[in-house]
C-alpha positions as CSV (number, residue, x, y, z in Angstrom):
1,L,87.7,94.2,129.0
2,P,91.3,94.2,127.6
3,D,90.1,95.2,124.1
4,H,87.6,97.8,125.3
5,V,87.9,101.0,123.4
6,A,88.5,103.0,126.6
7,V,91.3,100.7,127.7
8,E,93.1,101.0,124.4
9,L,92.7,104.7,124.2
10,E,93.9,105.0,127.8
11,F,97.1,103.0,126.9
12,L,97.7,105.3,123.9
13,S,97.3,108.3,126.3
14,Y,99.8,106.7,128.6
15,L,102.3,106.5,125.8
16,C,101.7,110.1,124.8
17,G,102.4,111.1,128.4
18,K,105.7,109.2,128.3
19,E,106.6,111.0,125.1
20,I,105.9,114.4,126.7
21,A,107.9,113.5,129.8
22,A,110.9,112.4,127.6
23,A,110.7,115.6,125.6
24,Q,110.6,117.7,128.8
25,E,113.7,115.9,130.1
26,G,115.5,116.3,126.8
27,K,115.6,112.5,126.2
28,D,115.4,110.6,123.0
29,R,111.7,109.7,122.4
30,A,112.2,107.5,119.3
31,R,111.4,104.3,121.2
32,I,108.2,105.8,122.6
33,T,107.0,107.1,119.3
34,E,107.7,103.8,117.7
35,A,105.7,102.1,120.4
36,Q,102.8,104.5,119.7
37,R,103.0,103.8,115.9
38,R,103.1,100.0,116.4
39,F,100.2,100.1,118.9
40,I,98.0,102.1,116.6
41,E,98.9,100.0,113.5
42,R,98.5,96.6,115.3
43,H,95.5,97.4,117.4
44,L,93.4,100.5,117.0
45,A,93.8,100.9,113.2
46,L,92.5,97.4,112.7
47,W,89.2,97.7,114.4
48,F,88.5,101.3,115.3
49,P,87.5,102.7,111.9
50,P,84.7,100.1,111.4
51,F,83.7,100.5,115.0
52,A,83.5,104.3,114.5
53,R,81.4,103.9,111.3
54,M,79.0,101.5,113.1
55,V,78.5,103.8,116.1
56,A,78.0,106.8,113.7
57,E,75.4,104.9,111.7
58,K,73.5,103.6,114.7
59,T,73.2,106.7,116.9
60,D,72.6,110.4,116.8
61,T,74.0,111.0,120.3
62,L,77.2,112.7,121.4
63,Y,79.0,109.4,120.8
64,K,78.5,109.8,117.1
65,E,80.7,112.9,117.1
66,V,83.1,111.5,119.7
67,V,83.9,108.5,117.6
68,R,84.2,110.6,114.4
69,F,86.7,112.9,116.2
70,A,88.6,110.0,117.6
71,D,88.8,108.2,114.2
72,A,90.1,111.4,112.5
73,F,92.6,112.0,115.3
74,L,94.0,108.5,115.2
75,R,94.4,108.7,111.4
76,L,96.2,112.1,111.8
77,D,98.3,110.8,114.7
78,L,99.4,107.7,112.8
79,G,100.3,109.7,109.7
80,D,102.4,112.0,111.9
81,L,104.1,109.1,113.6
82,R,104.9,107.4,110.3
83,N,106.5,110.6,108.9
84,R,108.7,111.5,111.9
85,P,112.5,111.2,111.6
86,E,113.7,108.1,113.4
87,H,115.5,109.8,116.2
88,T,113.5,113.0,116.9
89,R,114.3,115.0,120.0
90,L,111.8,117.6,121.1
91,A,113.3,120.4,123.1
92,P,111.2,122.0,125.8
93,P,109.8,125.3,124.6
94,T,111.6,128.4,125.6
95,L,110.3,131.9,126.0
96,K,112.3,134.5,124.2
97,K,112.5,137.8,126.0
98,E,111.4,139.8,123.0
99,N,108.2,137.7,122.7
100,A,107.3,137.8,126.4
101,L,104.6,140.0,127.6
102,L,106.0,141.7,130.7
103,A,103.5,142.9,133.3
104,T,104.4,146.1,135.1
105,P,103.1,146.9,138.5
């Protein structure tokens, strides 16, 4: 079970959650994004594309579209992770007063 697609995607989800938490706390997230990049390159990128093609060829069910989406997302995410500055900090979003929709009673 350690190499099951759900387990590997769940671990990637865990790393994404850690990155969001670091960003919300104003912490450096470079180590986390590096871990994401390495995990995709060393694990998912090696076997997921052929797996996705095989599933897409063998079925016409919802899984066909799910694996196509996941494959495209992983490629996009890996490209993003490879192109980030080494020490990126993501500040939590702020709402500017002029952009806020104010409800009146």
